[in-house]
C-alpha positions, 0 to 999 in steps of 0.5 A: 429582769426586775421581777427576777431580781425580786424573786431572788431577793425573796428567796434569799430572805426565806433562806435567812429566815430558815437559817435564823430559826434553825440557829435560835432553835439550836441555841435554845436547846443548848441553853435548855440543856446547860 
């Protein structure tokens, strides 16, 4: 069960990383166009 929790935690971490990248890219594009 511990490995399962660890894999879920890493998956959530990857989702967070992808979301942060998307947000920063969108912010950068917004600032660049302004």
